[in-house]
C-alpha positions in Angstrom: 20.7 7.2 53.3 20.5 3.4 53.5 22.5 0.8 51.9 19.9 -0.7 49.6 20.2 -4.1 48.8 20.8 -5.4 45.2 17.6 -8.0 45.0 15.1 -4.6 46.4 15.5 -1.5 45.6 12.6 -0.3 45.7 11.4 -1.4 49.2 14.8 -0.4 50.5 14.3 3.5 49.6 11.0 3.7 50.6 11.3 2.2 53.8 14.8 4.3 55.3 13.1 7.3 57.4 16.3 9.1 56.7 14.9 9.9 52.8 12.4 12.1 54.8 10.2 12.3 51.3 6.5 13.3 51.0 3.7 10.2 50.2 3.5 11.6 46.7 7.0 12.4 45.8 7.6 8.8 47.3 4.7 7.3 44.9 6.0 9.1 42.0 9.8 7.7 42.8 8.0 3.9 43.2 6.7 4.1 39.8 9.9 5.5 38.3 11.7 2.7 39.3 9.0 0.0 39.2 8.9 1.2 35.3 12.8 1.2 35.2 12.8 -2.7 36.5 10.5 -3.5 33.9 12.6 -2.3 31.3 15.5 -3.8 32.5 13.3 -7.1 32.7 12.3 -6.9 29.2 15.9 -5.7 27.4 16.2 -6.8 24.3 12.2 -8.1 23.7 9.4 -6.9 21.5 7.7 -6.3 24.8 10.9 -3.3 25.6 10.2 -2.2 22.6 6.6 -1.4 23.0 7.3 0.0 26.6 9.7 2.9 24.5 7.9 3.4 21.6 5.4 5.7 22.0 3.3 5.1 18.5 1.2 7.9 19.5 3.9 10.5 19.3 5.0 9.8 15.9 8.0 8.8 14.6 10.2 11.6 12.6 13.5 10.0 10.3 15.6 12.3 8.8 17.7 9.6 7.3 16.5 7.0 4.4 15.3 3.5 5.6 16.7 0.8 3.6 15.6 -2.5 3.3 17.5 -5.8 2.0 14.2 -7.8 1.2 14.5 -9.6 -2.3 12.0 -8.2 -5.2 9.9 -11.1 -7.4 11.7 -12.2 -10.2 12.0 -9.8 -13.2 11.3 -6.2 -10.8 13.7 -4.2 -9.1 13.4 -3.2 -5.3 13.2 1.1 -5.4 11.8 1.3 -1.9 11.1 -0.9 1.5 7.6 -1.8 0.1 7.6 -0.8 -3.5 9.6 -2.7 -6.7 9.0 -1.8 -10.1 9.1 -4.1 -13.3 12.2 -4.7 -15.1 12.2 -4.5 -18.3 8.9 -4.1 -18.7 6.1 -6.3 -19.5 4.6 -6.3 -23.5 1.4 -5.1 -23.3 -1.6 -7.5 -22.9 -4.7 -6.7 -24.7 -8.0 -7.1 -22.5 -11.2 -8.4 -24.0 -14.5 -5.6 -24.3 -17.2 -6.6 -21.8 -15.1 -9.1 -19.9 -13.7 -9.5 -16.9 -10.3 -10.4 -16.6 -7.8 -11.6 -13.9 -4.7 -10.1 -13.3 -2.4 -11.9 -10.7 0.7 -9.6 -9.4 3.8 -11.2 -7.8 3.6 -13.0 -4.6 3.1 -10.8 -1.3 1.6 -8.0 -3.2 -0.6 -5.7 -1.4 -1.1 -3.3 -4.1 -0.1 -3.3 -8.2 0.3 -0.5 -10.4 -1.2 -1.4 -13.7 0.1 0.6 -17.0 -3.2 1.4 -19.1 -3.1 2.0 -22.4 -7.0 3.4 -23.6 -8.0 4.0 -27.4 -11.5 5.6 -28.1 -12.0 4.7 -31.8 -14.2 5.6 -34.4 -17.4 4.2 -36.0 -17.7 5.9 -39.2 -20.2 8.8 -37.5 -20.6 11.5 -35.5 -20.8 11.0 -31.9 -18.9 10.9 -28.5 -17.0 7.7 -28.0 -16.6 6.7 -24.6 -14.2 3.8 -22.7 -15.4 2.6 -18.4 -12.8 1.1 -17.0 -13.7 -0.5 -13.3 -11.6 -2.6 -11.8 -12.2 -4.9 -8.3 -10.4 -7.4 -5.5 -13.0 -9.9 -5.8 -14.2 -12.3 -9.3 -18.1 -11.6 -8.1 -17.3 -8.4 -8.7 -18.5 -6.3 -5.8 -15.9 -4.8 -4.0 -15.0 -2.3 -6.8 -11.5 -0.1 -6.6 -11.6 1.6 -10.0 -14.2 3.4 -12.0 -13.2 5.7 -15.0 -14.6 7.0 -18.2 -12.6 8.2 -20.7 -14.7 10.3 -23.7 -13.4 11.8 -26.9 -15.3 12.9 -30.2 -15.7 11.4 -33.8 -15.9 14.8 -35.1 -16.3 13.8 -38.6 -17.3 10.4 -39.9 -14.3 8.1 -40.0 -13.5 4.3 -40.7 -14.9 2.6 -38.2 -11.9 1.0 -35.9 -9.8 3.8 -36.5 -8.1 5.3 -33.7 -9.4 8.9 -32.8 -7.9 9.5 -29.0 -5.6 7.9 -26.8 -3.7 7.9 -23.5 -1.9 6.1 -20.9 -2.5 6.3 -17.4 -0.6 4.1 -14.4 -3.2 3.1 -12.1 -2.3 2.0 -8.1 -4.5 -0.4 -6.9 -5.0 -2.7 -4.1 -5.4 -6.6 -4.7 -6.5 -8.8 -3.1 -5.6 -11.9 -0.7 -4.2 -13.9 -3.5 -2.3 -10.7 -5.1 -5.5 -10.6 -7.9 -7.1 -7.9 -9.5 -10.3 -8.5 -12.4 -10.4 -5.4 -14.5 -12.9 -4.7 -17.2 -13.6 -2.2 -19.9 -16.8 -1.3 -21.8 -17.3 0.5 -24.8 -20.2 2.6 -24.5 -20.3 4.1 -28.1 -19.3 1.8 -31.2 -17.9 -1.2 -29.6 -15.0 -0.2 -31.2 -12.1 0.8 -28.5 -9.4 -0.8 -27.7 -7.7 -1.0 -23.8 -4.5 -2.9 -22.8 -2.3 -3.5 -19.5 0.9 -4.6 -18.2 1.9 -4.3 -14.5 4.9 -2.1 -13.9 5.1 -1.9 -10.7 3.6 -3.9 -6.9 3.6 -2.8 -3.3 4.3 -5.1 -0.2 
Protein backbone atom coordinates (compact mmCIF):
# COMPACT_ATOMS: atom_id res chain seq x y z
CA UNK A 1 0.00 0.00 0.00
CA UNK A 2 1.31 3.41 -0.92
CA UNK A 3 2.38 6.00 1.61
CA UNK A 4 -0.46 8.53 1.78
CA UNK A 5 0.43 12.22 1.55
CA UNK A 6 -1.08 14.31 4.32
CA UNK A 7 -2.79 16.75 1.93
CA UNK A 8 -4.96 14.28 0.01
CA UNK A 9 -5.63 10.91 1.62
CA UNK A 10 -8.53 10.08 -0.66
CA UNK A 11 -6.71 10.48 -3.99
CA UNK A 12 -3.65 8.60 -2.78
CA UNK A 13 -5.68 5.63 -1.63
CA UNK A 14 -7.90 5.29 -4.69
CA UNK A 15 -5.09 5.78 -7.17
CA UNK A 16 -2.94 3.07 -5.61
CA UNK A 17 -3.27 -0.15 -7.65
CA UNK A 18 -1.87 -2.11 -4.71
CA UNK A 19 -5.11 -1.68 -2.83
CA UNK A 20 -6.85 -3.77 -5.49
CA UNK A 21 -10.38 -2.96 -4.22
CA UNK A 22 -13.56 -3.52 -6.24
CA UNK A 23 -15.13 -0.33 -7.57
CA UNK A 24 -18.07 -0.46 -5.16
CA UNK A 25 -15.84 -0.82 -2.13
CA UNK A 26 -13.70 2.06 -3.34
CA UNK A 27 -16.79 4.24 -3.68
CA UNK A 28 -17.93 3.41 -0.14
CA UNK A 29 -14.46 4.07 1.26
CA UNK A 30 -14.28 7.38 -0.62
CA UNK A 31 -17.64 8.46 0.88
CA UNK A 32 -16.50 7.51 4.39
CA UNK A 33 -13.21 9.37 4.06
CA UNK A 34 -14.96 12.46 2.67
CA UNK A 35 -17.41 12.46 5.56
CA UNK A 36 -14.55 12.16 8.04
CA UNK A 37 -12.79 15.08 6.37
CA UNK A 38 -15.98 17.12 6.59
CA UNK A 39 -16.35 16.35 10.28
CA UNK A 40 -12.77 17.32 10.97
CA UNK A 41 -13.16 20.59 9.05
CA UNK A 42 -16.37 21.40 10.90
CA UNK A 43 -15.15 20.38 14.36
CA UNK A 44 -16.69 22.49 17.12
CA UNK A 45 -19.25 24.16 14.86
CA UNK A 46 -23.02 23.92 14.58
CA UNK A 47 -22.50 22.17 11.23
CA UNK A 48 -20.54 19.44 12.99
CA UNK A 49 -23.31 18.97 15.53
CA UNK A 50 -25.86 18.64 12.76
CA UNK A 51 -23.77 16.01 11.01
CA UNK A 52 -23.30 13.98 14.17
CA UNK A 53 -26.91 14.16 15.38
CA UNK A 54 -29.60 12.25 13.54
CA UNK A 55 -32.75 13.95 14.86
CA UNK A 56 -35.00 11.40 13.17
CA UNK A 57 -33.61 8.69 15.44
CA UNK A 58 -34.70 10.57 18.58
CA UNK A 59 -32.72 11.36 21.71
CA UNK A 60 -32.81 9.15 24.80
CA UNK A 61 -31.51 10.65 28.06
CA UNK A 62 -31.31 8.62 31.24
CA UNK A 63 -30.20 11.51 33.45
CA UNK A 64 -31.70 14.88 34.35
CA UNK A 65 -31.46 18.08 32.31
CA UNK A 66 -30.58 21.22 34.25
CA UNK A 67 -30.38 24.88 33.32
CA UNK A 68 -28.85 27.96 34.90
CA UNK A 69 -31.24 30.36 33.14
CA UNK A 70 -32.72 32.81 35.63
CA UNK A 71 -36.46 32.87 36.32
CA UNK A 72 -38.51 36.06 36.26
CA UNK A 73 -38.68 38.01 39.51
CA UNK A 74 -40.99 36.28 41.99
CA UNK A 75 -40.69 32.89 40.26
CA UNK A 76 -38.53 29.81 40.79
CA UNK A 77 -37.33 27.65 37.91
CA UNK A 78 -38.11 24.01 38.64
CA UNK A 79 -37.37 22.58 35.16
CA UNK A 80 -35.52 23.86 32.07
CA UNK A 81 -38.62 25.57 30.63
CA UNK A 82 -40.96 25.78 33.63
CA UNK A 83 -41.07 28.38 36.41
CA UNK A 84 -43.55 28.61 39.28
CA UNK A 85 -44.65 31.55 41.40
CA UNK A 86 -43.13 31.62 44.87
CA UNK A 87 -44.99 32.74 46.90
CA UNK A 88 -48.32 32.79 45.09
CA UNK A 89 -49.95 36.03 43.95
CA UNK A 90 -53.22 37.18 45.45
CA UNK A 91 -56.31 36.25 43.43
CA UNK A 92 -57.54 38.91 41.00
CA UNK A 93 -61.28 39.14 40.29
CA UNK A 94 -62.56 38.96 36.73
CA UNK A 95 -65.38 41.23 35.60
CA UNK A 96 -68.33 39.34 34.17
CA UNK A 97 -68.85 39.60 30.39
CA UNK A 98 -65.59 41.54 30.00
CA UNK A 99 -62.49 40.43 28.09
CA UNK A 100 -59.58 40.80 30.52
CA UNK A 101 -55.95 41.06 29.39
CA UNK A 102 -53.42 39.07 31.44
CA UNK A 103 -49.68 39.61 30.88
CA UNK A 104 -47.13 37.02 31.89
CA UNK A 105 -43.39 37.38 32.52
CA UNK A 106 -41.15 38.42 29.62
CA UNK A 107 -40.29 35.43 27.46
CA UNK A 108 -43.37 33.40 28.36
CA UNK A 109 -44.58 30.89 25.79
CA UNK A 110 -47.45 29.74 27.98
CA UNK A 111 -49.05 30.63 31.32
CA UNK A 112 -50.47 28.50 34.10
CA UNK A 113 -53.62 30.23 35.35
CA UNK A 114 -55.33 29.17 38.55
CA UNK A 115 -59.03 29.98 38.32
CA UNK A 116 -61.41 29.95 41.28
CA UNK A 117 -64.96 29.50 40.01
CA UNK A 118 -68.14 30.00 42.04
CA UNK A 119 -71.61 29.54 40.60
CA UNK A 120 -73.96 31.53 42.86
CA UNK A 121 -77.64 31.48 43.60
CA UNK A 122 -80.33 33.78 42.22
CA UNK A 123 -83.13 33.00 44.69
CA UNK A 124 -84.87 30.50 42.42
CA UNK A 125 -84.58 26.83 41.59
CA UNK A 126 -82.56 26.45 38.38
CA UNK A 127 -79.25 25.33 36.90
CA UNK A 128 -76.40 27.83 37.35
CA UNK A 129 -73.72 27.87 34.62
CA UNK A 130 -70.47 29.80 34.22
CA UNK A 131 -68.69 29.78 30.85
CA UNK A 132 -64.98 30.66 30.62
CA UNK A 133 -63.13 31.37 27.37
CA UNK A 134 -59.54 32.44 26.74
CA UNK A 135 -57.72 33.73 23.66
CA UNK A 136 -54.25 34.65 22.42
CA UNK A 137 -55.52 37.83 20.79
CA UNK A 138 -57.75 40.73 21.80
CA UNK A 139 -60.11 40.57 18.79
CA UNK A 140 -60.79 37.81 19.99
CA UNK A 141 -60.52 35.00 17.43
CA UNK A 142 -57.82 32.51 18.45
CA UNK A 143 -59.54 30.67 21.28
CA UNK A 144 -57.41 28.38 23.47
CA UNK A 145 -59.94 27.62 26.22
CA UNK A 146 -63.66 26.89 26.31
CA UNK A 147 -64.95 25.50 29.59
CA UNK A 148 -68.28 25.63 31.36
CA UNK A 149 -69.09 24.81 34.96
CA UNK A 150 -72.60 23.94 35.98
CA UNK A 151 -74.40 23.25 39.24
CA UNK A 152 -78.01 23.48 40.40
CA UNK A 153 -79.77 25.70 42.85
CA UNK A 154 -82.04 23.03 44.36
CA UNK A 155 -83.84 25.41 46.71
CA UNK A 156 -84.35 29.14 46.38
CA UNK A 157 -81.40 30.72 48.13
CA UNK A 158 -80.62 34.40 48.70
CA UNK A 159 -79.15 35.81 45.48
CA UNK A 160 -75.36 35.90 45.36
CA UNK A 161 -74.80 32.97 47.74
CA UNK A 162 -72.06 30.57 46.63
CA UNK A 163 -73.75 27.21 46.04
CA UNK A 164 -70.77 25.44 44.50
CA UNK A 165 -67.16 26.11 43.69
CA UNK A 166 -63.91 24.74 42.36
CA UNK A 167 -60.31 25.78 41.75
CA UNK A 168 -58.48 24.55 38.68
CA UNK A 169 -55.17 25.22 36.93
CA UNK A 170 -55.20 25.80 33.16
CA UNK A 171 -52.02 25.53 31.07
CA UNK A 172 -52.53 27.92 28.15
CA UNK A 173 -50.35 29.21 25.30
CA UNK A 174 -49.95 32.97 25.20
CA UNK A 175 -49.31 35.55 22.49
CA UNK A 176 -45.88 36.67 21.28
CA UNK A 177 -46.27 39.59 23.71
CA UNK A 178 -46.75 37.12 26.64
CA UNK A 179 -50.50 37.83 26.94
CA UNK A 180 -53.74 35.92 27.33
CA UNK A 181 -57.25 37.40 27.10
CA UNK A 182 -59.87 35.74 29.27
CA UNK A 183 -63.61 36.20 29.77
CA UNK A 184 -66.31 34.64 31.92
CA UNK A 185 -70.05 34.69 31.40
CA UNK A 186 -72.86 33.70 33.76
CA UNK A 187 -75.65 32.11 31.72
CA UNK A 188 -78.24 31.90 34.47
CA UNK A 189 -78.75 34.61 37.01
CA UNK A 190 -75.62 36.78 36.53
CA UNK A 191 -74.51 36.01 40.06
CA UNK A 192 -71.40 33.88 39.44
CA UNK A 193 -67.87 34.80 40.47
CA UNK A 194 -64.41 34.00 39.00
CA UNK A 195 -60.93 35.12 39.99
CA UNK A 196 -57.43 34.14 38.84
CA UNK A 197 -53.74 34.21 39.56
CA UNK A 198 -50.67 33.29 37.48
CA UNK A 199 -49.00 30.38 39.25
CA UNK A 200 -46.36 29.58 36.64
CA UNK A 201 -45.12 30.00 33.09
CA UNK A 202 -43.31 28.13 30.32
CA UNK A 203 -40.50 29.78 28.37
